[in-house]
DOLUM-354414 format. One line per 5 residues: number of its first residue (from 1); for each residue z, y, x negated of N, C-alpha, C, O. Coordinates in steps of 0.02 Angstrom, whole numbers. Example, Ala and Ser with C-alpha at 12.3 -4.5 7.8 and 13.67 -1.06 7.14 Angstrom:
<atoms>
1> 390 -284 -660 390 -225 -615 390 -165 -660 423 -166 -712; 354 -112 -642 357 -53 -684 394 2 -645 402 57 -670
</atoms>
This chain:
<atoms>
1> 1302 181 -870 1263 215 -783 1297 218 -746 1347 183 -741; 1280 256 -714 1314 262 -646 1320 207 -592 1282 159 -585; 1388 226 -543 1381 173 -469 1327 176 -443 1281 217 -452; 1331 111 -395 1277 131 -347 1205 148 -373 1171 197 -358; 1185 92 -420 1121 104 -470 1067 69 -422 1101 28 -391
6> 1025 67 -408 971 25 -383 906 35 -428 869 83 -440; 907 -25 -447 846 -45 -489 787 -63 -457 803 -100 -411; 701 -52 -460 654 -71 -423 604 -104 -492 589 -80 -547; 596 -137 -475 537 -182 -530 468 -208 -477 454 -233 -422; 434 -177 -545 352 -175 -510 330 -189 -584 360 -186 -637
11> 239 -213 -556 222 -250 -625 190 -177 -663 165 -186 -718; 191 -112 -637 178 -48 -680 159 -2 -619 155 -23 -561; 151 54 -634 124 103 -574 57 131 -578 38 187 -595; 23 76 -556 -45 81 -531 -49 148 -466 -7 192 -476; -88 159 -413 -104 233 -373 -99 175 -314 -140 202 -277
16> -79 117 -278 -67 72 -233 -16 85 -165 35 117 -177; -23 74 -129 22 92 -75 78 69 -78 119 98 -43; 107 1 -126 165 -17 -139 186 36 -167 233 68 -144; 148 55 -233 209 107 -257 203 159 -272 223 184 -324; 157 197 -208 182 252 -168 241 259 -141 277 308 -144
21> 252 199 -109 310 189 -27 358 182 -85 396 230 -86; 372 132 -145 407 149 -170 456 214 -204 516 222 -216; 396 252 -211 430 324 -248 439 365 -198 455 424 -207; 429 337 -133 453 385 -86 526 370 -67 573 410 -58; 523 286 -61 601 270 -39 660 293 -97 719 307 -82
26> 627 295 -179 679 321 -233 683 382 -196 738 393 -171; 636 428 -185 668 507 -182 707 499 -122 730 556 -116; 731 464 -71 775 490 -10 860 440 -53 920 452 -56; 816 391 -75 888 361 -108 916 403 -144 977 404 -141; 875 459 -198 921 503 -231 942 549 -222 973 582 -265
31> 927 572 -143 963 603 -108 1012 579 -65 1034 611 -18; 1032 517 -81 1101 513 -48 1141 456 -113 1169 401 -114; 1117 523 -171 1180 504 -229 1164 430 -255 1212 408 -286; 1110 386 -250 1105 329 -263 1056 352 -355 1012 394 -366; 1080 318 -387 1057 322 -469 987 256 -468 992 195 -468
36> 915 307 -467 861 251 -446 825 246 -527 819 294 -566; 806 182 -538 777 196 -613 711 118 -585 717 66 -552; 678 138 -606 602 86 -608 596 51 -657 600 87 -706; 587 -17 -675 585 -57 -715 510 -91 -713 490 -137 -677; 478 -60 -757 412 -112 -752 387 -154 -799 414 -146 -854
41> 344 -196 -797 339 -249 -834 299 -217 -907 305 -236 -965; 243 -147 -870 224 -124 -935 220 -62 -891 216 -53 -830; 226 -5 -970 218 46 -940 138 82 -919 118 116 -966; 107 81 -880 55 96 -864 22 120 -775 55 104 -725; -38 156 -770 -42 175 -703 -53 240 -681 -25 284 -714
46> -95 260 -625 -91 334 -624 -63 356 -588 -90 402 -558; 13 335 -567 67 371 -529 109 351 -585 149 311 -560; 126 358 -662 163 333 -708 196 396 -724 257 406 -719; 141 448 -748 169 525 -752 222 541 -695 282 556 -698; 178 531 -645 232 559 -566 312 538 -580 353 583 -590
51> 332 472 -581 355 445 -581 409 446 -626 467 434 -609; 383 466 -710 440 484 -759 455 561 -747 502 589 -775; 417 587 -709 455 647 -700 495 658 -640 494 712 -610; 539 594 -616 564 604 -569 606 564 -565 652 571 -524; 602 502 -612 660 457 -626 650 426 -697 606 437 -738
56> 713 377 -700 713 327 -767 677 307 -760 670 307 -699; 627 276 -788 579 219 -796 587 219 -861 589 261 -905; 591 118 -854 611 60 -917 549 24 -920 523 8 -866; 528 11 -962 456 1 -993 471 -100 -1034 484 -106 -1094; 468 -139 -1005 500 -194 -1017 452 -234 -1073 470 -280 -1109
61> 374 -198 -1069 338 -201 -1131 328 -266 -1121 317 -295 -1175; 326 -312 -1060 304 -373 -1065 235 -394 -1031 232 -386 -971; 184 -420 -1061 145 -419 -1068 108 -511 -1014 57 -515 -981; 147 -552 -1026 159 -623 -978 198 -612 -954 244 -576 -972; 189 -650 -888 222 -672 -821 244 -712 -854 281 -722 -806
66> 268 -764 -908 305 -810 -926 348 -793 -962 393 -833 -976; 349 -737 -985 405 -698 -1029 460 -651 -978 517 -634 -993; 433 -639 -930 476 -602 -892 548 -620 -863 587 -580 -837; 557 -684 -872 631 -703 -848 683 -693 -903 740 -670 -897; 650 -713 -957 713 -691 -996 717 -607 -1020 767 -587 -1051
71> 661 -562 -1003 678 -505 -1037 708 -456 -961 732 -401 -972; 704 -483 -890 727 -468 -843 794 -472 -870 829 -427 -894; 807 -542 -861 906 -560 -879 927 -518 -941 984 -499 -950; 875 -505 -983 923 -470 -1045 951 -383 -1020 1005 -356 -1030; 872 -352 -976 872 -287 -936 964 -304 -903 1013 -273 -922
76> 965 -354 -856 1019 -366 -792 1080 -373 -834 1128 -348 -805; 1094 -396 -890 1150 -402 -942 1166 -337 -971 1225 -320 -969; 1126 -301 -995 1110 -234 -1022 1153 -179 -967 1209 -155 -972; 1101 -172 -913 1099 -111 -884 1144 -113 -823 1158 -64 -788; 1169 -182 -813 1214 -194 -729 1182 -148 -685 1213 -96 -675
81> 1126 -155 -655 1139 -122 -575 1157 -154 -540 1155 -215 -546; 1193 -110 -473 1211 -137 -409 1177 -179 -377 1199 -228 -346; 1089 -153 -387 1070 -165 -333 980 -196 -374 962 -169 -427; 945 -240 -347 887 -249 -377 839 -259 -326 843 -301 -281; 789 -214 -335 722 -212 -275 669 -241 -320 660 -222 -378
86> 629 -294 -289 570 -331 -327 526 -320 -252 537 -316 -192; 467 -320 -302 415 -311 -231 350 -350 -270 335 -353 -329; 321 -374 -214 270 -416 -255 252 -481 -281 247 -484 -342; 241 -532 -248 232 -608 -294 197 -597 -352 154 -553 -349; 204 -633 -418 280 -666 -403 340 -624 -433 385 -663 -446
91> 350 -586 -443 398 -534 -432 459 -558 -402 510 -563 -436; 457 -579 -324 483 -585 -285 536 -643 -300 594 -645 -281; 494 -697 -345 542 -757 -340 568 -753 -415 617 -788 -427; 541 -713 -468 557 -706 -551 621 -654 -535 673 -661 -566; 615 -605 -489 693 -574 -493 738 -604 -464 784 -607 -505
96> 761 -643 -394 817 -690 -407 828 -745 -439 874 -782 -421; 793 -759 -485 815 -833 -535 830 -787 -575 888 -789 -595; 797 -745 -594 833 -694 -677 897 -684 -676 934 -701 -723; 926 -644 -603 977 -624 -585 1053 -682 -569 1113 -678 -582; 1024 -719 -545 1063 -771 -554 1067 -805 -620 1126 -821 -627
101> 1026 -828 -683 1026 -853 -726 1071 -791 -792 1087 -811 -848; 1082 -727 -773 1085 -681 -818 1181 -685 -787 1227 -654 -815; 1186 -712 -750 1268 -701 -717 1304 -631 -704 1363 -620 -694; 1235 -576 -709 1265 -510 -673 1268 -539 -595 1231 -579 -567; 1322 -506 -572 1337 -494 -492 1283 -447 -481 1276 -417 -534
106> 1245 -428 -442 1198 -385 -406 1128 -403 -344 1083 -444 -347; 1145 -352 -291 1126 -391 -208 1043 -373 -247 1028 -321 -275; 1000 -429 -237 929 -432 -237 893 -423 -173 886 -470 -134; 874 -375 -164 817 -367 -105 724 -394 -130 692 -376 -179; 706 -437 -80 639 -434 -114 596 -403 -55 619 -392 1
111> 538 -391 -69 488 -360 7 408 -381 -12 380 -347 -55; 379 -423 11 297 -460 6 278 -382 35 309 -351 78; 231 -366 6 178 -315 10 114 -366 59 103 -368 119; 94 -389 23 26 -413 63 19 -491 87 69 -526 77; -37 -520 117 -46 -559 150 -63 -601 89 -118 -591 64
116> -30 -637 66 -36 -689 18 -83 -739 21 -124 -741 -24; -85 -770 56 -126 -828 84 -197 -819 79 -238 -865 74; -213 -741 80 -287 -748 88 -299 -698 2 -348 -698 -36; -242 -665 -3 -242 -645 -81 -269 -686 -133 -310 -668 -176; -241 -745 -125 -237 -785 -195 -273 -857 -163 -248 -908 -186
121> -319 -865 -124 -354 -920 -83 -405 -949 -134 -419 -1009 -138; -433 -895 -175 -475 -930 -233 -447 -932 -308 -482 -911 -354; -366 -965 -323 -348 -956 -357 -345 -1033 -395 -330 -1045 -454; -359 -1066 -354 -332 -1161 -355 -283 -1179 -311 -234 -1152 -286; -307 -1233 -310 -237 -1284 -281 -153 -1294 -335 -98 -1314 -318
126> -178 -1272 -400 -117 -1288 -430 -71 -1225 -430 -10 -1227 -433; -110 -1166 -427 -75 -1087 -389 -29 -1097 -357 31 -1086 -366; -78 -1136 -285 -49 -1123 -225 14 -1177 -216 53 -1167 -170; 23 -1225 -252 72 -1259 -270 129 -1227 -288 184 -1245 -266; 119 -1170 -336 156 -1165 -388 180 -1099 -345 234 -1080 -368
131> 163 -1068 -304 145 -1008 -245 176 -1032 -209 218 -988 -200; 193 -1078 -172 260 -1126 -120 315 -1138 -154 363 -1100 -143; 324 -1193 -202 375 -1206 -228 420 -1135 -241 478 -1118 -231; 380 -1114 -258 431 -1053 -303 463 -994 -250 515 -961 -256; 408 -996 -190 449 -953 -119 495 -998 -97 546 -976 -70
136> 488 -1056 -104 527 -1096 -53 612 -1109 -98 666 -1114 -69; 603 -1113 -153 678 -1089 -198 676 -1023 -220 729 -1012 -249; 638 -968 -220 657 -921 -264 676 -870 -181 715 -822 -182; 656 -883 -144 679 -822 -75 737 -848 -56 768 -819 -12; 759 -895 -78 830 -932 -47 891 -891 -82 946 -877 -58
141> 866 -879 -142 919 -822 -196 925 -764 -186 965 -733 -221; 886 -728 -133 895 -643 -119 924 -648 -86 926 -693 -43; 969 -585 -96 1007 -546 -27 995 -559 36 1030 -579 82; 904 -538 29 880 -509 75 812 -526 71 791 -531 14; 767 -539 123 698 -514 112 655 -474 151 680 -443 197
146> 608 -471 144 569 -429 221 510 -441 184 501 -460 126; 462 -420 245 379 -427 247 380 -331 274 427 -296 293; 314 -318 265 288 -253 283 248 -260 337 212 -211 345; 242 -293 368 219 -310 433 225 -370 456 247 -410 413; 208 -406 542 241 -447 543 190 -510 531 205 -570 532
151> 121 -478 519 65 -530 512 70 -550 422 30 -583 389; 144 -512 395 156 -541 320 204 -580 338 196 -638 319; 245 -571 362 330 -617 353 300 -664 409 346 -683 444; 236 -693 431 212 -751 465 192 -806 427 207 -864 441; 143 -779 359 125 -772 313 148 -831 264 126 -885 245
156> 225 -777 251 271 -807 197 313 -861 230 329 -909 196; 329 -859 282 373 -892 312 315 -982 304 328 -1037 279; 251 -952 342 210 -1039 320 201 -1047 257 173 -1098 236; 220 -1000 216 188 -1020 128 268 -1051 115 268 -1107 89; 325 -1025 129 388 -1042 90 416 -1122 131 434 -1176 107
161> 410 -1101 188 411 -1175 240 500 -1137 259 538 -1171 293; 524 -1071 233 578 -1050 283 583 -1048 343 529 -1056 370; 641 -1038 391 636 -997 450 633 -918 461 653 -876 421; 607 -907 514 573 -839 505 642 -799 509 648 -738 499; 681 -836 521 754 -767 559 790 -753 476 841 -721 463
166> 743 -789 429 790 -763 367 747 -695 332 772 -664 286; 674 -676 362 652 -616 349 657 -549 410 664 -548 471; 650 -510 370 664 -447 408 603 -399 412 567 -411 363; 579 -352 448 535 -326 456 532 -257 441 529 -225 494; 532 -223 394 514 -161 364 456 -140 322 432 -156 268
171> 440 -78 392 355 -42 374 363 -11 316 421 6 304; 314 6 265 314 48 220 292 122 245 254 145 288; 343 152 188 350 237 221 292 267 209 250 236 176; 277 328 231 236 381 223 275 443 217 324 462 250; 240 476 163 287 555 164 269 598 228 215 607 256
176> 319 616 240 319 681 288 260 729 275 252 747 217; 226 747 313 161 803 300 188 857 272 242 879 292; 150 887 218 150 973 198 99 974 153 74 943 107; 93 1035 194 23 1069 193 12 1076 125 61 1091 91; -61 1067 85 -62 1064 34 -89 1132 10 -123 1163 51
181> -77 1169 -67 -110 1239 -75 -171 1245 -63 -210 1198 -73; -194 1311 -34 -259 1320 -73 -319 1317 -95 -377 1326 -78; -270 1296 -163 -321 1278 -227 -348 1197 -194 -407 1181 -188; -281 1146 -173 -304 1090 -167 -363 1072 -128 -405 1027 -137; -355 1128 -73 -410 1101 5 -484 1148 -26 -535 1146 9
186> -485 1181 -81 -545 1229 -104 -571 1169 -133 -632 1165 -127; -537 1112 -168 -546 1074 -222 -592 1016 -176 -648 993 -188; -551 1004 -122 -589 949 -88 -654 950 -43 -697 907 -31; -643 1039 -17 -712 1074 10 -753 1049 -34 -786 999 -21; -756 1085 -101 -798 1089 -140 -832 1017 -154 -893 1019 -165
191> -796 949 -155 -827 897 -153 -866 874 -111 -919 845 -127; -842 886 -41 -866 886 3 -939 927 3 -982 896 33; -958 983 -22 -1009 1003 9 -1072 1009 27 -1129 1020 5; -1030 993 95 -1055 992 172 -1027 1011 238 -973 984 251; -1047 1047 275 -1018 1066 345 -977 1021 347 -988 970 315
196> -904 1028 396 -897 981 441 -917 963 498 -958 1001 524; -898 904 534 -923 873 583 -935 799 601 -932 772 656; -952 771 530 -983 725 504 -964 675 432 -995 636 396; -900 702 437 -880 685 364 -812 622 356 -767 626 398; -808 580 315 -829 520 347 -765 491 271 -799 489 219
201> -696 472 257 -664 449 197 -649 396 208 -640 375 265; -641 356 141 -618 317 153 -573 307 98 -593 343 53; -513 270 76 -447 285 30 -442 225 -6 -432 178 33; -444 205 -72 -398 148 -94 -471 118 -165 -530 132 -179; -416 72 -189 -456 46 -263 -530 -3 -238 -537 -47 -196
206> -564 21 -272 -619 -19 -272 -633 -118 -296 -657 -139 -349; -613 -151 -249 -583 -207 -251 -616 -251 -194 -619 -221 -141; -642 -318 -193 -665 -369 -138 -615 -346 -75 -639 -339 -19; -547 -335 -88 -516 -329 -38 -533 -281 19 -519 -293 78; -552 -249 8 -571 -182 34 -636 -165 73 -650 -118 111
211> -675 -225 48 -766 -242 65 -792 -167 98 -807 -151 155; -792 -127 29 -825 -57 28 -919 -70 59 -959 -35 90; -921 -133 31 -992 -145 41 -1016 -138 124 -1072 -121 143; -952 -159 171 -960 -161 228 -975 -93 255 -1030 -76 278; -938 -69 251 -909 -6 246 -986 57 248 -999 98 292
216> -1023 42 186 -1080 70 157 -1143 44 189 -1193 80 186; -1145 -21 225 -1177 -38 264 -1206 -10 340 -1259 1 369; -1143 -7 348 -1107 16 429 -1144 96 428 -1182 108 475; -1136 147 378 -1118 199 353 -1207 208 366 -1231 261 388; -1251 146 346 -1323 177 335 -1370 153 400 -1431 154 408
221> -1303 127 453 -1357 126 520 -1339 169 579 -1343 167 640; -1312 217 519 -1285 298 580 -1355 347 594 -1407 351 562; -1335 376 642 -1394 396 656 -1356 468 683 -1354 494 738; -1316 494 593 -1281 565 628 -1332 628 578 -1355 615 523; -1337 671 603 -1344 704 559 -1307 740 499 -1256 769 519
226> -1316 745 450 -1257 795 376 -1207 745 380 -1155 761 350; -1208 679 413 -1148 639 380 -1146 616 319 -1200 598 298; -1087 608 273 -1057 599 225 -981 565 219 -926 582 243; -999 518 184 -958 444 155 -927 487 87 -967 520 54; -844 485 65 -822 509 17 -772 431 32 -736 412 78
231> -800 395 -52 -719 357 -65 -681 392 -114 -705 417 -165; -623 394 -99 -558 420 -162 -526 356 -179 -497 318 -141; -538 350 -247 -512 295 -268 -510 287 -336 -490 335 -369; -530 228 -372 -561 203 -434 -543 132 -416 -507 114 -369; -592 73 -490 -567 13 -487 -636 -18 -523 -678 22 -542
236> -643 -70 -529 -689 -127 -580 -728 -117 -535 -778 -99 -565; -745 -117 -457 -794 -127 -409 -846 -52 -413 -904 -44 -396; -809 -15 -436 -856 37 -418 -934 43 -437 -976 74 -404; -945 1 -501 -1015 0 -512 -1058 -43 -473 -1108 -17 -450; -1050 -100 -463 -1073 -144 -422 -1091 -117 -344 -1136 -142 -310
241> -1050 -63 -325 -1031 -14 -259 -1090 31 -269 -1133 34 -225; -1095 71 -331 -1138 130 -331 -1227 84 -327 -1276 117 -310; -1232 23 -342 -1294 -13 -366 -1314 -35 -273 -1371 -47 -253; -1273 -36 -245 -1283 -39 -186 -1284 27 -151 -1293 20 -91; -1278 86 -170 -1290 132 -143 -1367 163 -140 -1398 189 -94
246> -1391 147 -227 -1454 160 -204 -1490 125 -176 -1533 147 -138; -1483 60 -187 -1509 16 -155 -1535 31 -92 -1590 7 -76; -1492 84 -37 -1474 89 37 -1502 127 14 -1548 92 -5; -1519 190 -6 -1551 254 -9 -1501 310 -3 -1524 367 -5; -1441 305 3 -1412 340 26 -1365 386 -34 -1305 398 -24
251> -1392 403 -81 -1362 444 -161 -1349 525 -128 -1305 556 -157; -1376 553 -83 -1384 603 -73 -1318 624 -3 -1305 680 19; -1279 544 23 -1240 538 66 -1186 529 48 -1143 562 76; -1164 477 -12 -1103 456 -34 -1080 518 -99 -1121 548 -133; -1005 527 -104 -938 556 -122 -906 520 -161 -854 495 -140
256> -930 505 -237 -856 459 -261 -809 508 -281 -837 544 -321; -755 525 -273 -698 569 -256 -648 546 -338 -609 587 -363; -657 495 -360 -619 461 -396 -539 472 -365 -522 500 -313; -490 436 -426 -421 435 -398 -418 505 -398 -448 543 -436; -360 529 -328 -321 597 -317 -259 567 -329 -252 509 -311
261> -209 597 -358 -132 589 -343 -111 627 -275 -60 603 -250; -134 671 -246 -126 688 -193 -191 700 -149 -231 746 -149; -185 626 -99 -251 642 -46 -242 684 15 -284 684 59; -193 715 17 -195 756 80 -252 792 96 -288 786 146; -257 833 44 -316 879 58 -388 835 85 -425 856 130
266> -398 779 53 -456 749 98 -466 719 134 -523 702 152; -394 695 167 -386 680 233 -398 749 283 -440 750 328; -353 805 267 -353 841 313 -431 873 316 -447 898 370; -469 872 276 -553 906 259 -607 857 309 -663 873 330; -576 806 317 -610 745 348 -604 729 417 -549 728 445
271> -669 714 452 -671 699 498 -668 640 547 -686 635 606; -638 590 500 -640 524 521 -607 470 434 -625 476 375; -572 438 457 -555 389 415 -571 329 434 -563 311 493; -600 279 378 -634 217 405 -578 170 352 -560 198 300; -553 102 367 -531 42 339 -578 -13 331 -560 -51 376
276> -620 -37 305 -650 -91 304 -631 -143 278 -667 -193 277; -555 -140 246 -558 -223 237 -554 -287 255 -555 -302 314; -549 -327 215 -531 -404 236 -474 -432 265 -470 -473 312; -418 -398 221 -367 -401 242 -310 -349 214 -332 -308 174; -238 -343 229 -222 -290 215 -125 -332 227 -108 -372 271
281> -88 -308 178 -9 -331 188 5 -275 240 15 -299 296; 9 -191 237 -1 -143 284 -55 -117 315 -86 -123 368; -54 -79 252 -112 -22 271 -73 52 255 -79 96 297; -43 62 206 -20 132 199 -64 171 217 -41 207 261; -141 189 199 -195 235 209 -213 257 269 -250 304 282
286> -174 208 320 -205 205 379 -152 259 427 -173 289 477; -61 267 397 -26 316 400 -35 376 390 -23 421 430; -61 380 323 -75 440 303 -132 461 327 -149 520 323; -165 416 354 -223 469 387 -199 504 462 -213 562 478; -165 463 498 -131 482 559 -56 539 526 -42 581 568
291> -29 542 486 11 584 457 -9 651 459 36 693 466; -92 680 454 -150 723 460 -161 718 485 -203 762 491; -162 668 557 -209 699 624 -280 680 610 -325 699 647; -292 645 560 -379 623 550 -398 564 614 -349 528 623; -438 551 646 -445 496 669 -475 437 638 -521 443 597
296> -446 367 658 -462 315 626 -508 255 669 -515 247 730; -537 215 605 -578 170 629 -545 114 581 -519 132 528; -547 62 595 -521 6 561 -525 -56 590 -521 -66 651; -537 -115 530 -553 -168 548 -496 -215 588 -442 -197 565; -490 -243 616 -432 -307 637 -409 -349 582 -397 -409 583
301> -406 -311 537 -381 -383 481 -320 -406 479 -275 -366 492; -309 -453 467 -241 -476 442 -204 -423 378 -234 -414 325; -148 -398 391 -131 -394 450 -63 -334 458 -3 -343 448; -88 -289 474 -50 -231 482 -83 -188 511 -46 -146 535; -166 -172 527 -180 -111 554 -162 -126 623 -118 -87 642
306> -180 -166 665 -169 -171 707 -103 -164 751 -101 -158 812; -35 -167 693 19 -155 728 31 -89 697 82 -68 726; 12 -46 655 4 6 638 -1 59 728 41 87 764; -79 47 731 -111 83 773 -103 49 834 -148 55 877; -57 17 845 -34 -50 902 -79 -41 963 -75 -11 1016
311> -139 -95 921 -181 -121 954 -234 -89 980 -270 -106 1027; -238 -35 942 -305 20 968 -272 70 998 -310 117 1008; -218 80 1016 -189 159 1057 -206 217 1019 -233 268 1041; -181 201 940 -195 275 886 -251 272 848 -255 315 804; -317 214 857 -367 231 837 -403 139 857 -378 87 878
316> -468 159 839 -525 112 857 -520 40 811 -526 45 750; -511 -17 840 -508 -73 794 -589 -145 815 -610 -175 864; -602 -141 746 -671 -177 748 -653 -252 711 -623 -265 659; -678 -283 750 -700 -381 698 -712 -348 615 -744 -302 591; -661 -409 586 -677 -393 510 -772 -418 496 -799 -464 526
321> -795 -385 458 -864 -410 414 -906 -399 477 -956 -434 484; -891 -353 525 -968 -341 577 -977 -276 578 -947 -227 601; -1042 -290 539 -1074 -209 532 -1086 -165 607 -1064 -110 622; -1122 -206 641 -1139 -159 700 -1084 -115 728 -1084 -54 732; -1029 -164 747 -971 -174 774 -928 -97 758 -909 -53 797
326> -923 -103 669 -920 -31 641 -944 23 644 -914 76 649; -1014 12 639 -1056 69 644 -1042 97 716 -1021 155 715; -1051 68 781 -1024 85 836 -992 139 840 -1009 196 853; -917 106 821 -869 144 826 -868 191 763 -823 233 773; -894 200 712 -880 268 686 -933 302 722 -918 360 709
331> -958 304 740 -1029 344 776 -972 391 854 -963 449 872; -943 312 879 -887 346 938 -865 400 921 -881 457 939; -807 373 865 -756 415 859 -783 486 827 -774 536 861; -801 490 790 -858 552 786 -860 600 832 -838 657 829; -895 562 885 -944 611 945 -855 622 989 -842 675 1017
336> -798 557 989 -740 587 1027 -685 553 1006 -659 500 1022; -673 598 966 -600 566 913 -537 573 968 -541 603 1022; -478 539 942 -401 552 980 -381 611 962 -399 646 915; -334 621 1011 -289 682 997 -240 705 927 -182 684 923; -263 741 884 -233 747 826 -151 732 826 -121 689 793
341> -117 793 883 -43 788 886 -17 709 895 34 687 870; -66 666 939 -42 612 973 -31 560 903 20 526 897; -79 560 858 -85 527 794 -17 555 732 22 522 697; -24 611 738 40 642 687 100 614 718 138 581 683; 112 623 777 178 582 809 205 517 804 260 491 795
346> 126 494 815 163 405 756 164 391 702 181 337 679; 148 437 676 167 441 579 244 444 572 285 425 531; 247 477 631 324 510 611 376 440 628 436 445 616; 348 379 655 407 308 636 393 301 580 442 271 557; 353 309 534 362 292 478 386 331 409 383 311 350
351> 408 383 431 452 419 392 502 387 355 539 343 377; 504 420 271 545 380 235 606 380 236 634 338 200; 655 432 284 719 440 296 736 343 338 775 298 323; 680 351 395 670 317 434 677 215 410 704 163 431; 632 239 353 616 165 315 663 155 261 667 96 244
356> 705 204 224 747 187 183 844 170 202 896 161 170; 820 175 273 900 173 318 880 91 332 927 52 338; 829 73 335 826 15 342 832 -42 292 840 -101 310; 827 -25 231 814 -54 157 893 -36 148 921 -84 123; 945 26 162 1002 -1 138 1025 -50 200 1075 -83 185
361> 1005 -60 253 1051 -90 293 1025 -153 275 1052 -193 314; 988 -182 239 980 -251 234 989 -280 175 971 -336 158; 1030 -222 128 1046 -228 76 1141 -224 104 1185 -258 75; 1151 -192 145 1224 -220 189 1263 -141 166 1324 -140 169; 1223 -74 144 1233 -41 134 1263 27 198 1301 75 193
366> 1228 2 248 1222 30 328 1238 -11 339 1234 -64 308; 1280 12 426 1282 -49 496 1211 -46 526 1196 -82 575
</atoms>
C-alpha cells in the first residue's frame, strides 16, 4: 500500500449527510496525492456504487459491533494505514481502542456527526452508561477529536466529561455547485409537474428525527394556490407518512421522489427548502440548498441549522415542533425570499477544500 494512506471507517455507504461529506473529503484528499480507502462494516447503501467507482472499498463483513474490534485490528495489522478516520459513535471509540491493541502506529481522528444525547435518549440507562464510559476512555486514545457543530461539541463534552479544549470544530463539506445536465433538470421538472412559484422541497431519509409529519401538518395550513411539497429520500418511515398524507387530504399536492444520488436539480427547481427536524448534528442539506441559492426555512433544532444560517441571517428559523410558526415562515419565504446570491456566497464557507484543510491540520499534516 502507498505511503500517506488514509483509511475512513463507516458503518456502510447509506445516502446520509456523513457519507456524502466523506466522499467529498476523500476526493479532495486524492487530489493531494493521498491514497484513500473506505473501510465499511458491511458493503451496502445507496452511495456504495459511487464510492466503489472512485476509491478502494474494503468490506469487513461485520454484522455485529461486538465483532468489530477484532476484525478492525486485523485490518490495521495487514493494511497498515498512516491515518484512520472514524465517524459516528460507537465507531469513534472502537477505532482508537483497535488501533492501540493492533500495535500499529497510525494517527486516529474521530468525528461525531450527530447530537448523541437526543439520538440515543430512548435506548435505556445501560446504553447511556456504556456510551458515556466508552467516550471518556476511547476519546482520550484518539490523536484528534472533531465535532461538526458547536452544539455537537458541547453535547459530547457533557457526555464524555472531557475538557472542551480537546475537541475541534470542523463543519461538514458540501461540494462546490456544478450545473446539472438538462436531462437531470428535465427529470426533476417532470416530477414536479406543476408551475414554479410555490414548489417546496425537503431532503432526507424518512426517520423520526426528521419530523416530516410536522412539515406535512404545516403544509396543510398553507393557503397558497398550486403549492406542492416534494420529499426526496427513502426510509422505513415513508409508509406512515403516506397514510398521514391521505388523512390530511393532500394526495394531489405531495410528491415522493425517492432517493436521488444527485439532489442538485431538485433544489434548483424548487422555490423553498424546508428542514423540520427535531435535532441534527450539522444539517448538510441546508448547505446544499444554500449552494443552489434555494431559500430556506428550518427548525431551530440542536444543533447545526442556527450555526449554518447564522441565527437567521441566511434563512428563517422557527421553534421545534411548532406547526403554526413553520406554516407562517414557509408562507413568508415563498412570498419574499432572500437574495439567492447571498445564499450561494454563504455556502462557499463549507467548500471541500476548506474543510479538508482543517482535517489535515487536525492530523498534523498542515500548519
